[in-house]
N, C-alpha and C positions, 0 to 999 in steps of 0.2 A: 468104411473108414473115411472115405470122401464125403460121404453124405452125411455121418455122424456130425464130422466137423462142421457142415453147413448148417445141420438142425441147430448144432450148437450154438452156432454165431445169428441165426436167425432169432432163435430163442431168445438171445442177450438184447439183440437190437429191439424186438417187438415188447419185450419185457420195460426195458428201459424207456420207449418213448410212451407207453402207457404210464409208466410212473411218473416221467414229467409231464405228461399232457393234465393229468388228474391231480397228480401232488403238487406241481409247481405251476401249472398254468402257462408252461414254457415249452410247447411240443419240438420234438427232434424230428419228427419227421409228417409229411403232409398226408391226410386222410386216404389219397390216393395210393402214396407210396407204402404206408400201411396195409391198405388191404390187399397189394402186390405182393407184399413179403408174406402175410399172413396165407394167400393162395399157394404161396410157391412151400411153404411149410406144412398145410395141408396136404399137398400132394406126398412130400416126403415121408410123413408119418403113416397115409395111405398104404405106401408102398414098401414102408419098412417099419410097422407096428412095433416093434421093440424100441423104436426110437420117442414113443410117445411118454409124455411123463406126465402125473396128475395136474402140475402145476403149469402145464403147457399154455400158450396162448390160443392153442386151438381149441380149447375147451371153454373159449368164449363166444362160439359160434352155435353151441348146441349141439346134444346128443339127440339120440331117436327118441319118438316119444313114449310115454310110461300110460300104463292104464289108470294108474292112481298111486297116490305116495303114501310111503311106508312111513310106518309112526315111529317118532323120535323123540326118546326120553330126554328130558333136561337134568344134569348133573345138580344144578340147585334151581329152585323155582323160579318162573319168569315172572314177578310178580307187578301190580299194579302202584299206583300213585295215588295219595289221597289227593284231592282237589282242593283249591282254595278260589272260589269265586269272586272274590273282593280283598279290599286290604285288610279288612277286620278279620276274615277267616286267615289271611297269611300272618297277622299279627298274633293270632291264639294259636296257629301252628309255631313260631317262633317263641314262645314263650314256654310251649311243651317242650323245646329242646333246651333249654337251660335257664337259668335264674337270671343270665346277663346275656342275651343273646346278640348283644350289641358288643358283646367282647370277643364274639365268636368268628370264625371264618367261613364263608361260605362259596359254594361253586355254583355258577348261574349256566345255564346253557338253555337256547332254543327249543322249544318244545316242537320239533318236526313231524307235521302231519301227514305220517305216512305208514308202514306196517313195521312191526317187532320182527326181528331177526336174530337167532343166535348161530356162532359160528365156531368152529373146533378147529384149531392149528394143531399139528402133531410135527413136530421137529421144524417148525416152520412152514409147513403146506398145509392149505385149505385141505380138510377132508370131509368137512360136514357142515350144512346149514340145515339151519330147522325153524318155522315158523313159532310164534308164541301158543299156540293152540290155546290150551285149558290151562297154561301155567306149568303143569306137570309134564304133559307131553304134547310135541307140535308135529308137524308133518315135514319129511325129508325133503328139502328141495335145493339139495346141492347140485344138481345138474344145473338149474334154473340160475344160482347164484351166482355159479363161476360165469355166466355170460355177461354179469355187470361188469363193465370195462372199468369203472373206478375202484374195482375191489381187488387187490393182491391177492393171486393165488400163493405166493410165497412171499414170507414175510424179509424184510430187508434188515441185515446186521446193523447194529448198533453198537455202544458203550457198554451195554447190559445184555449181558448173555441171555439166549432164547431159552425159557422153559421147554421143557420136551413136549408139554402142552398147556395149551389155551383155550378159555373160552371165553370168546368177545362178542357183547352184545350190542346192538346197535337200532339202525332203523332203516329200512328201504323207503326211497323215495324219487320224485320226479322233479325238476328243475320246472316254475310256469313255464319259461319261453321253448322248453323243451315239449313240454305238455301241449301248450297251445299250437306250434309246429306241427306234430302227430294228430293234431285233431282236424287242421287244417289241410292236411292231406288225404282225409278221409272225405270218403264222398257222402251226400245227402242221404242215400240210400244206407250206407254202413252206419250213420250216425255218429255223432260227439260222445266221448266222455264227459260223465258230468263234473268229475273233479279230480285234483292230483291224487287224493288219497286211493279212492279206489279205484283209479289207473294200475297207481303202484301195486296194489294187493291183489288184483286181477292177473297182471302181469305176471307176479312172482309165483302165481299159481295155475300157469298155465300148464297143462299135460305135456305139450310139445315145448321142448326147452328151446326150438329155432323159434317161436313164437316171441319168447320172453327175449331173446338175442335182437330181436327186431326193435324191442322198445327201449326208449333212452332213461333205465333207470339207475338211480344213482345209491350211495349209501354214507353213511354215516355212523361212526361207531363211538361210543361213549362208556360205555361197561366194561371192566375187566372183571371176571366172576374169581372171588378168593383171590383179589388184589393183596391185601396185607399179607395174605400166605406165601406171594411172589416177591415180597421184599418193599411194598409200598406203603407209603405213610399215609397219602391224602388223595381225594379224586383228580385235584389239578396235577400233581404229581404224575397219575396215569394217563390222563388225558396228552401231557405231552409226549409220553413213552410211547403210547399207542401211535403218535404221529412218527415217531422216530422210526418205528417199527414198519413205517411206509403204509398205515392205516390211515383212511381219509376219518379226518376230525374235521369237524366245523369251528375249529378254534380260535378264527377269527372272530367270530359271534358268540364264543364264550367269555365269562369274565370272573375272575376270583376277587371277591370284595371282603372289607372287614366291616361285619356291625350291618345292621337292617335298614339302617340310612342308604346305605352304598347299592342294598338290593331294591328297595324302593326307586331309588332315582334309576337303576340299570333295568327295570321292569316298564318304567315310563320311556324311558328310552326306546326300549325295544318295541313297545307298542306304538309308539310315532314312527317306528321304521316299518314296521310291520307289512307295510303296502310294496316298499322299496326292496324288499329281501328277494334273493332268486328263487324262493321255493316259500311254500306255505308253512306259517308256524299259528298253533293255536294257544299259545302262550310260553310261559318260563318256567323250566324245570330248577329249583331250588334245594340244594345239597348240602348238609354238613360238611366241611371239605375233609374234614379230621377222620380216618379210617377208625381211630380208638374213640372218638365220641361215637361215630354210627355203631360201633360196638355196643357201647354203654346203653345206649337206646334200643337199638334191638329191633325187634319186627312187632306187628300185629299179625293177623293169621294171613292176610292178603297184600299188606302194605308195608312198607318200611316207617319206622316213627321218626326216620331223620331227613326225608325228603317230601317235597309236595311239587304239584303242577299247578302253579300261579296261573289261570287262565284268563284269556281276555274276554272283554265283555261281546257276549254272544252274536251272530250275525244273524240271526234266525228271530222270526216271530210268529204269536199267531194271527191269523185272519180268517175272514169269510170267503168260499169258495162261491162269489155270485152267478158262475156260468162257465160252460164251456165253448169256444167256438172252434171252429177246424177252419186252419189256412191251408192254401195250396200252393206250393213250391214249385220252382222252376222246372224240376224234372216230373213234375203230377202228384208228387206225396203228398198225402193229407196228413198234416201235423195238428192234433188237440192243442189248444192252448187256454191255460185257465185265466178266468176274469175274477180278480179278487177286490175285495173290498180294500182301497190302497192303505199301505203301511210303508213306515220310516224303516229302511235297511241300511245301515253303513252310510247314513246321513243321503241316500236316495228314495224317492217314493216309489215304491214298488206296486203296480196295479194288475198285472199279469205275470205268467209263468207258465215255462213250455212242460206239456204233460208228454211228449215225445210221441206216444203211440198207444195203442187201444192195449197192448197187455201190459204196459206201465200204469195205464188207469184201472185196470183189474187188478194189479197186484197192489195198488193203495187202496182200492176200493172207492176211490173217490167218486163222490156225488154231487151235485149241484145242492149247495145249501149247508154241507159240511163244513165244520172249524176245522181247519187245517194249518202246519207248521210250514213255512217258506223262509226258506234259506238263500242267502246270497253272500259267495266269498268273492272277494276282489272285484273283476270285472266280469265274472261267470255270470252267465243267465241265470234271474231267479229259477228256484227249483221247489215244486212242493217236496217236502223228505217225508209229511208222516199226516195221515188223515186221523183225526182225534173223534175215533168211532163211539167213544163212550158218550161222547157229548150229544149225539145224536137223540133228538127228542120225539121223532116221528120215523116211521120211514120213510125212505127216500130213494126214487126208482134209479137204477143204474142206467149210466150213459152208455148209449148206442152209436156206435161210428156212422155217420151217413152212407147209404146205399149209392148215393149219385152224388156227383162233385156239386158243391156248393157255389162256384161260380159260373159253370156253364151247363149242368144238368145230365152230364156223361156219366152213365152207370161205369163206378170205380171197380177196378179190378186189383187182385193180391198175386203175385209170383209167389210159385209153391216154397221157395227158398228165402221168400222175405216176409217179415212183420208187418211191413207197413203196406197200406193200400193206397192206389195210384189212381189219378185221371187218365186215360189212354190218349186223350184229345190233345193233339200239341197245339192247337189254335185256340186252348182254352185262354181268355182273356187274363185270369188269374196266374196262371204258366207266363205268358207273355210280358206279365208286367214284373214277373219275379226275375225272370231271364234279362230285362235291360236293368234292373236294379243291381242284378249280378255282376253284368258287364261292366257296371260304373263303379262296384264297388272298392273300397280302398286298395286289398290287395290282388283285384283285377285290373282294371283300366284305371282307375285312382283320377274318377271324374269328380272332383269335387262341386259341392252345390246340386248335384243330381239326386236329391234325396228322393224316397220313398212316395210322399206327397208329389213331388213334382211329377216322377215318373207315370202315376197314376194318371195324373192330367192330361200328361201328353199319350199315352195309351187309348185312355178315354174318348180323346177329340181326334184319335186316329192320324196322329202327327207322326207317332212311331209306332212301326209294326217288327223291324228287325233293329239288331245294334248298328248297321249301319246306315238306318235314318236319322241316328244321332247326328253323325257328321254332315248331313244334309240341312240341320235347322240353322234358321238365320235369326239374329236379332228381332227383326220386326215382327215375325212370326210367333217367338216366345212373348213378347209384349203383350200379346192380345190373351196370356194366361192370368189366373187370377194371382194376386200379388207377386206381380213379375215388373218390375221396373224397367225402364232402359238401360240404366248400367248395369244392373244384375242380369240383363240378357245378353249386354254385351259383353260382361265376364264370363259367362256360362259358356259362349261360343268360343272364347280363348281356350278356356279349359279343354273344350272338347276338342280343340285343335292340336293343342299339345299332345293329347292322348293318341296322336296319330304314331307318334315314336315310341312308345310305351315298350319295353322289353317283350322278346317272343314268348318267354314265360308267363307272361303276364298275360297276354293275349288268348294264348291257348288254355288259360286256367278261367279268363273271361267268357271263353267260349261254352263253357258248362258241358264240357264232354263227359258223358258219364264214367264214373270212378277216377276221373283225373283230376286230383286235389293240386295243391301250389306246389309241393315238393315234387310229385310226380312231373308235371306241367315243366317245372326246372329241369329235371333229368333229360326230357324228351327235347325240349328247345337246345340243351347244350349238345345233344347227341346227334338232331336232325338238321340245326342251324337257320331254316327257312319254312314257312309254310309250304311253298313249292315242293320241297322235300319230303316235309311229312303228307303231302297229298299223295305222294306215289309210293311211300312206304311200305313196305309188305308187315302181314303180320309177323313172320320169322325176325326180319330185323327190329321190329318194335320189341318183341321178346328178347333180344339180345342187349337191352339199355338196363342198365341197374334199377331196380324198383319197379320193373314194369313186365308183369307175368302176364300170363295168357287172357286172362280177363280184362285187364286193360287195353292190352293190345287189341284184342277181338273189337272192342267197345272203340278203339281211337279208329281202326279199318272200316268198320260200320259207318260210323260218324261222317268220316272223311267219304265215303261211297255215296252218301244219301243226296240227291241232287239239289232237294232245297239246302243243304248246308253247302255243297259246291257253290249254289249260287250265291249264298252270303258270303262266302270269301272272296268270291269275284266282286260283288259289292262294296265290300271293305278295300280291297285292294285300289277299286277305281275311286271310291271315296279319298285315297292318298294316306291308307294306315300301311303303316311300312316299317316295321320291327327291325332294328339294328341286328346285325350277326353278333350270336352272343360272343362275350369276351374268350379267348383260347386261356386254358391253364397257366401259359407264361406267362399273359398280359393280367392276370388276376391274382399274382401272387406277390405283390409289392409288398403286403402287409403280412406275409407269413411270418407266424412265429410271435405276432405281438398280439397281445390279449389289451382290448380297449373296453372303456365303461364310455356311456353317451349320457350326458345331464343336460337340462336347461332347454331352451328354446331356442333351433336353428333355424336362421333366417332362409326361406325358401324349401327348407328341406324337414319333413316331419321324422318322428323317432323311427319309426318302422323303416321308413326310405335310407336313412343315414345307417341303421344297422345292416341293411342290405347290400350298401355300397361300401361299407367296410369289410364283410363277410364276402362277396365276390372279389376283395382283395387279399383274401386269405386271412383275415383276422381273424381272433375269437373272441366273441362278443360277450361279457358279464355285467352283472346287476351291480357286484358292488368293488368297491375300490380298496385293495390291497398292496402291500408292499409289491406283488408279484405282477400289477399293472403297467402296462408299458406307456400307456398314455390314457389320459381323459378327453374326450371330446366334449368341450364344453361350449353351451350358446349362452343366451340372455336368461337372467333369473337361476343361474347354475346355483345350488343350494350349498347342503353338507357333504356333497360327493365331491366337490371342487375343492370344499375347504379340507377335506381329510386328504383328498391328492397332495396338496399344498405342505401340509402337515408331513407327510412320509417322502416327498419329495419327488413326486409322480410328476412327470410332464404334463402339463395340461395347455391342448392345441383349440384355437379356434376354426370354424370351417374353413374359413380360406387359407390357411396355413395347411390344414390338410388337403386341399384340393390340388395346391401347388404343389405338392410332395408328389400325390398321385398322377400328377401332370408330367413328372420327371425330373423334379427339383430337388435338392439335397434334402435329405430327412433331418427335421428338425429335433430329430432324439440325439443326433451328433453333436459333440461339443466342438467348435473349431479348436485347430491347433494353436499353441501359444506362439 
């Protein structure tokens, strides 16, 4: 009885924490406390299986792997949407919806760039999740869907009684920030995921649910099957009720508009805000709001007549593949790069694109002289998505990766468990140059002004062979380099000196230890506390750190045991590189429970550094302002986000006020007593 009561209490606490975290952006538990309570519940349910419920928070950690997905038939077909690619096509769609489209109400939703999913709830409990498949039958991914933290396993009670069975549809996606952080944590050998949509789709379809649980997936719901039969009269009313049941709905980005003028205005507004949203969208879904009118218009064979996906202008263009060059990275990995006929994409001239590896080239069948489709989404590296083989006028020879390193001539090798080819020569000039550039990069030691061209000069002139050599550079030496004046040389030396006190996590990431990305480096730094402690850490001690498995631990121990690397650490210490001790959890929680948005240009602090500072202090950083935002950190030229915050009555702080608060001053969010 005691165990049952404790399990029920843990269930309540964890359920409420998830609801508050994803539903109100106002968490009740710190992440570490949530994890501790979840482990306790896992242990209780393991000892007493009869206490395990299908909507238990433990279902989010993943069940055993499966051999394949079972087929899942949909109660009603999951249809596609007709596309409108410009205003003329939207006007034609609106005209087909009624003689006076300006007298109609429309429900407008952002078209999330994710993967469709259908959920079935029985008596308020999630019992099945299925992919779209062919529209009639999908794949049963229930075990994976349960690991999505923002998806409630049990619906909330509301003023409207829960029907015995509900089928609800939506989109599984990933926030841009979460996607970038996950990619940053991956090593060069593991490679990066190309875009959030493919990442979400692949993550949802992992045969091992534990892998899905480790991915930062989110979900947004927007359709209730047979909503009219359940007593609803409009799409907007349905969205509001889904939210009241505790389901995640991107209601802040949805609108109900009267007339097509409002639809056009919202489309223009959403298109302008596209790059500021926390997730990828590729258009706006326009639906007739009235279910009565939807029923009157009906369906075509594969699409409804009452809805359209008004797409944004594409971020892809056709161009010519002029050549394929092979670069050598800091770990020796050979990466083919496409040389393109320059083309404008999203306001940027693109002249190259990554091809990743030989397998990707073979998959695309990319050959020099081909006409190719190049895509660029946001700040993602341009990529070739398609080769227009039908335009080949004559046979073109297939590309072959080199057998020797293009930088030093050493024979390349390929590990049995990897796709990539590598140059094994650690003294390879290209690797040395890449290691120095990585060491100085924004996410590592953040030495501004030390770009690729300058690093290339420093390595070529023999002035820098290891990262420690950077800290020995003098202005007089730098002035001898091409395009380097006295003021620039002095400023660069000052910037390098400032990097001596960067955080330990940055230094660990900067060292380029194989398999140690930014997130893993932060975990190691938090637990080890210093370079000296890490140098003597055993593999068993490292494996005990969250996020550090056997492979990572072995890589760190091997790197620290190497005599050349030990010499580098000694030289860095002698040069004055002394990372401060990581903040303790107590010191880092001053902003715990607060949701913050950063906007504008902050004096002396870039956007990423500001977000890191806020997160270190326990804050949750989001990309959009809502009534749930605790405050907005605003710098110069703060635009629409500041305006929206002021309209909502959300506090707006400058950097000086925030720093005074973090230094121990009173909270600027608290109003003085009258």
